[in-house]
Structures are given as C-alpha cells and as structure tokens.
C-alpha positions as CSV (number, residue, x, y, z in Angstrom):
1,X,-54.4,-15.9,12.6
2,X,-53.0,-17.5,9.4
3,X,-50.7,-20.8,9.4
4,X,-48.2,-19.8,7.0
5,X,-47.0,-16.8,5.4
6,X,-48.7,-17.4,2.3
7,X,-52.1,-17.3,3.8
8,X,-54.9,-19.1,2.9
9,X,-57.1,-19.6,0.1
10,X,-61.2,-18.3,0.0
11,X,-63.3,-20.0,1.4
12,X,-61.8,-21.3,5.2
13,X,-62.3,-17.7,6.3
14,X,-59.1,-16.2,7.2
15,X,-58.3,-14.2,3.3
16,X,-55.5,-11.6,4.8
17,X,-52.5,-14.1,5.7
18,X,-49.0,-12.8,7.2
19,X,-47.3,-12.0,4.5
20,X,-44.5,-9.5,5.4
21,X,-46.7,-6.7,3.4
22,X,-49.5,-7.5,5.7
23,X,-47.5,-7.6,8.6
24,X,-46.5,-4.0,7.9
25,X,-50.5,-3.0,6.9
26,X,-51.0,-4.4,10.7
27,X,-48.7,-1.5,12.0
28,X,-50.6,0.7,10.0
29,X,-53.6,-0.3,11.0
30,X,-52.8,-0.1,14.8
31,X,-51.8,3.5,14.5
32,X,-55.5,4.1,13.9
33,X,-57.4,1.5,16.3
34,X,-54.8,0.7,19.3
35,X,-56.6,4.0,20.9
36,X,-60.0,2.5,20.7
37,X,-58.6,-1.2,22.1
38,X,-57.0,0.6,24.8
39,X,-60.1,2.4,25.8
40,X,-62.2,-0.9,25.3
41,X,-59.6,-2.6,27.9
42,X,-60.0,0.1,30.1
43,X,-63.8,-0.2,30.3
44,X,-63.5,-4.0,30.9
45,X,-61.2,-3.4,33.9
46,X,-57.8,-4.1,32.9
47,X,-55.0,-2.7,35.2
48,X,-51.5,-2.5,36.6
49,X,-50.2,-5.7,38.0
50,X,-52.5,-8.6,35.7
51,X,-51.5,-11.3,34.1
52,X,-52.8,-11.3,30.5
53,X,-53.2,-14.0,27.6
54,X,-53.5,-11.9,24.2
55,X,-54.6,-14.3,21.7
56,X,-53.8,-14.2,18.0
57,X,-51.6,-11.4,18.7
58,X,-50.2,-10.9,15.1
59,X,-47.5,-8.3,15.0
60,X,-48.0,-7.9,18.9
61,X,-49.8,-4.6,18.7
62,X,-52.4,-5.5,21.3
63,X,-50.1,-7.2,23.7
64,X,-48.0,-4.2,23.3
65,X,-50.7,-2.2,24.6
66,X,-51.6,-4.3,27.2
67,X,-48.2,-4.5,28.3
68,X,-48.6,-0.6,28.9
69,X,-51.8,-1.0,30.7
70,X,-50.3,-3.8,33.3
71,X,-47.0,-2.3,33.8
72,X,-44.0,-3.8,34.7
73,X,-45.7,-5.8,37.6
74,X,-47.6,-7.4,35.4
75,X,-47.3,-9.8,32.1
76,X,-48.6,-10.4,28.7
77,X,-48.0,-14.0,26.6
78,X,-48.8,-13.7,22.8
79,X,-50.2,-16.2,20.8
80,X,-50.5,-16.9,17.5
81,X,-50.6,-20.0,14.9
82,X,-48.4,-18.0,12.4
83,X,-44.5,-18.7,12.7
84,X,-44.1,-15.7,10.6
85,X,-46.0,-13.5,13.1
86,X,-44.5,-14.8,16.1
87,X,-41.2,-14.3,15.2
88,X,-42.2,-10.6,13.7
89,X,-43.8,-10.1,17.4
90,X,-40.7,-11.2,19.3
91,X,-38.2,-9.2,17.7
92,X,-40.6,-6.2,18.0
93,X,-40.6,-6.8,22.0
94,X,-36.9,-7.4,22.4
95,X,-36.5,-4.0,20.4
96,X,-39.2,-2.2,22.6
97,X,-37.2,-3.8,25.8
98,X,-39.9,-5.8,27.3
99,X,-38.9,-8.1,29.5
100,X,-42.5,-9.0,30.6
101,X,-44.0,-10.0,27.4
102,X,-43.6,-13.1,25.7
103,X,-45.2,-14.6,22.3
104,X,-45.8,-18.4,21.8
105,X,-47.0,-20.7,18.7
106,X,-50.0,-22.3,19.0
107,X,-53.9,-23.6,18.4
108,X,-56.3,-21.4,20.2
109,X,-58.4,-24.4,21.1
110,X,-55.5,-26.4,22.3
111,X,-53.1,-24.1,24.4
112,X,-50.8,-25.7,26.9
113,X,-50.2,-23.0,29.0
114,X,-48.7,-22.9,32.7
115,X,-51.1,-20.9,35.2
116,X,-54.3,-19.2,35.1
117,X,-54.5,-15.5,33.3
118,X,-56.4,-12.5,35.1
119,X,-57.1,-11.0,31.4
120,X,-58.2,-13.0,28.2
121,X,-58.1,-10.6,25.5
122,X,-58.1,-10.1,21.5
123,X,-58.4,-8.0,18.2
124,X,-59.8,-9.3,15.0
125,X,-60.0,-12.5,16.2
126,X,-63.1,-14.0,16.6
127,X,-64.8,-13.3,14.0
128,X,-62.0,-15.0,11.6
129,X,-62.6,-18.4,13.6
130,X,-65.2,-21.2,12.1
131,X,-66.9,-22.1,15.6
132,X,-65.5,-19.0,17.7
133,X,-68.0,-19.5,20.7
134,X,-66.2,-23.0,21.2
135,X,-62.8,-21.1,20.9
136,X,-63.6,-18.7,23.5
137,X,-65.2,-21.7,25.9
138,X,-61.5,-23.0,25.6
139,X,-60.3,-20.4,26.1
140,X,-61.9,-19.2,29.2
141,X,-60.6,-22.6,31.0
142,X,-57.4,-20.3,31.0
143,X,-58.8,-17.7,33.0
144,X,-58.7,-17.4,37.3
145,X,-61.9,-16.7,38.7
146,X,-62.9,-13.1,38.1
147,X,-60.7,-12.6,35.4
148,X,-61.5,-9.9,32.4
149,X,-62.7,-11.3,28.9
150,X,-62.4,-8.7,26.2
151,X,-62.5,-8.9,22.5
152,X,-62.6,-6.0,20.1
153,X,-63.9,-7.4,16.5
154,X,-65.6,-5.2,13.5
155,X,-68.7,-4.6,11.8
156,X,-69.0,-3.8,8.5
157,X,-72.9,-2.7,8.5
158,X,-71.4,0.9,9.4
159,X,-69.3,1.7,6.6
160,X,-71.0,4.9,5.3
161,X,-70.0,8.3,3.6
162,X,-71.9,11.9,3.9
163,X,-72.8,13.3,1.4
164,X,-72.2,10.2,-1.0
165,X,-68.8,9.0,-2.1
166,X,-69.5,6.5,-4.5
167,X,-66.0,5.0,-5.1
168,X,-66.0,4.6,-1.4
169,X,-68.9,3.0,-0.5
170,X,-68.2,0.6,-3.6
171,X,-65.0,0.1,-2.3
172,X,-66.3,-0.9,1.5
173,X,-69.0,-2.8,0.1
174,X,-66.9,-5.6,-2.1
175,X,-63.9,-5.7,0.5
176,X,-66.9,-6.8,3.3
177,X,-68.2,-8.8,1.0
178,X,-64.9,-10.7,-0.3
179,X,-64.7,-11.2,3.7
180,X,-67.9,-12.5,4.3
181,X,-68.0,-14.9,1.1
182,X,-64.4,-16.4,2.4
183,X,-66.2,-17.7,5.6
184,X,-65.4,-14.8,7.8
185,X,-68.1,-12.9,10.1
186,X,-68.7,-9.3,9.0
187,X,-71.2,-8.3,12.1
188,X,-68.8,-7.4,15.0
189,X,-72.8,-7.6,17.0
190,X,-72.6,-11.2,16.7
191,X,-70.2,-10.8,19.6
192,X,-73.1,-11.1,21.8
193,X,-73.8,-13.9,20.6
194,X,-70.8,-15.5,20.9
195,X,-70.2,-14.9,24.3
196,X,-73.9,-16.3,25.1
197,X,-73.2,-19.6,23.4
198,X,-69.9,-19.8,25.1
199,X,-71.6,-19.7,28.1
200,X,-70.1,-16.6,29.8
201,X,-73.4,-14.6,29.7
202,X,-74.3,-11.5,28.3
203,X,-71.5,-8.8,28.0
204,X,-71.0,-5.2,28.3
205,X,-70.4,-3.9,24.7
206,X,-69.5,-0.4,23.1
207,X,-69.2,0.6,19.5
208,X,-66.7,3.1,18.0
209,X,-65.6,4.2,14.8
210,X,-62.6,6.0,12.5
211,X,-64.3,8.8,10.7
212,X,-62.6,11.7,8.8
213,X,-63.3,14.2,5.8
214,X,-60.5,15.3,3.4
215,X,-57.6,13.9,1.9
216,X,-56.0,12.6,4.5
217,X,-58.3,11.1,6.5
218,X,-57.8,8.2,9.1
219,X,-60.6,5.8,7.0
220,X,-58.7,5.8,3.6
221,X,-55.8,4.2,4.4
222,X,-57.5,1.8,6.3
223,X,-59.7,0.9,4.2
224,X,-57.8,0.9,1.0
225,X,-55.0,-1.0,2.7
226,X,-57.1,-3.7,3.3
227,X,-58.6,-3.7,0.0
228,X,-55.3,-4.4,-1.9
229,X,-55.2,-7.2,0.6
230,X,-58.3,-9.2,0.1
231,X,-58.1,-7.8,-3.5
232,X,-56.8,-11.5,-4.6
233,X,-59.5,-13.2,-3.0
234,X,-62.3,-11.1,-4.1
235,X,-61.0,-11.7,-7.8
236,X,-61.1,-15.3,-6.9
237,X,-64.6,-15.1,-5.7
238,X,-65.4,-13.5,-8.6
239,X,-66.7,-10.2,-6.5
240,X,-64.6,-7.7,-8.7
241,X,-61.9,-7.9,-10.9
242,X,-58.1,-6.2,-10.3
243,X,-58.8,-4.1,-13.5
244,X,-62.2,-2.5,-11.5
245,X,-59.9,-2.2,-8.5
246,X,-57.0,0.0,-10.2
247,X,-54.9,-1.2,-7.4
248,X,-52.5,1.1,-8.5
249,X,-54.2,3.7,-7.8
250,X,-56.9,3.3,-5.4
251,X,-55.7,5.6,-2.7
252,X,-55.3,8.4,-4.6
253,X,-58.7,8.2,-6.3
254,X,-60.0,7.7,-2.7
255,X,-58.2,11.3,-1.8
256,X,-59.6,12.4,-4.8
257,X,-63.2,11.5,-3.8
258,X,-63.0,12.6,-0.6
259,X,-61.9,16.4,-1.6
260,X,-64.1,16.6,-4.4
261,X,-67.0,15.4,-2.2
262,X,-66.4,17.2,1.1
263,X,-68.0,13.7,2.5
264,X,-67.3,12.3,6.1
265,X,-66.0,8.8,5.8
266,X,-67.0,6.4,8.4
267,X,-64.9,3.0,8.0
268,X,-66.8,-0.3,9.5
269,X,-67.3,0.4,12.9
270,X,-65.5,-1.5,16.4
271,X,-67.4,-3.3,18.9
272,X,-66.1,-3.9,22.2
273,X,-67.6,-7.2,24.3
274,X,-66.3,-7.7,27.6
275,X,-67.2,-9.8,30.9
276,X,-65.4,-10.8,33.9
277,X,-65.5,-14.9,35.0
C-alpha cells in the first residue's frame, strides 16, 4: 500500500514499502500464508463465476488465489496505490497466462470502477489504514447486494514459543512494537469492530496460526524476513539498534535457538472476518 518504491517514513502507518526486496518477501510469505487465506475465502462463500475486487493487491498473490477459486467464468480486479506493485503484479499475471485478472492503480477511498462486484477481499490491508472502517464503508459501495466482504489481517498478540525461545520472543516483540508505533494496528481481532463501525454488522471470524519446530520451521523466515524489513523504522523509533538485531545472522541465530530449545514457535496469528452485504 506504499505510494512509492521507497516506502513512507515511520509515523504514517505503512512501514513496509514496495522496494524490490519487499516485493520478494511478499512472494515468500505468500507460500506460507496462501493456504490460510484460501480457507478463509472458501468459508466466506467465494465460488466459481464471481467478479472479485482485491484491494491492496501488492504483488497480486491474493488476486491469483481468488482467480483460482472463481475460475475462468469469474474475474478479479486488483487495486493498489503503488505503481511498482501494480507493475509487478501485472507482469506476474501475464506470465501466468491469466486473462481474467487485471490490476489498476488507485486510492481505496476513491476508486473509479465500472460495475459492481460479487466479492470484495483483502489481506493485510485494513490494519495499515488510518480510518479502516471508513475505507471499508467506501469499498462496500462497489459491492452488489448479497456480495461477500472478506478480509484477512494479522494479530501479533499470538506470537509465542514453548519452551521459551528468548530470541524468538524478543524479535516478535520489537517487530510488533515497531509496527504499532508507526501507526498501524497489530491486533487482528479489531476486525470485528471495524466491520461494525463500517455499518456491516458483526462478521463471522476465524483464527489460524503458522506454527512449527526445528531449524526449518515456517515461522522463522516469516518473522525474520519481516524483521529485516521493519528494522530501519524500529531503529528510527528508538526501539532497537541494528547492532542489537544483528541482521546478517538473525535467521541463523533463530534457527540455532529453535534447535537448542526444541521450542514450538508460533508466528503472529491470522484473523479472517467476513459478511454478506
């Protein structure tokens, strides 16, 4: 959701940006998170033939997932405010030979779109917005009666280890703090209130988590890659120093700790919420 390839400064909410390395991180993240998003969308009622609006598309991973669910009889329009992200997603759609997926540049509060949609979806979008319920209400104006509105956000309160893995716990803690102090929401359970304030009523909600043990556990790269992305903001905010993080060895130290402690690592929890409008 960043406006340019550099990403915004700490304080305006979105600290991830759309630099090439961040776009690569999103692709890696997608491998782990897509199965969860797929389950949320199926439970929400996404089905073949639907016309879908995917907001905050980034590199297009959720749009491609939705395209698989709606099939050739359906279509997906992805929108993002980053030109770099739209270009990357459009190139990926062409490479995949997806004729029913398109991407466009746009502000989520002021989209100029033709026709209405059978589903409006997004992943890791609302948490970065200054007024998420207002944006959600604006997006719903593009939905037809009976449409699915489904969002997937994350909740950092669920990050944990057992037995205790101190480096893991500390990394999750400072990453969440950097995101929170940059102005974003770190509690995915806030989705309930966001839907209600948008006038959509109480949503159906589900929670999942990425868990694992050992040096190759999925949570390690999921969290460590994000930690390196938010590191500059964390240092600017005075939360932690680059020297203390040790970015060049963070992944390896987390893997070594996972082996030494035999801990089960839980990454941030994943929250899905949906309604029909």
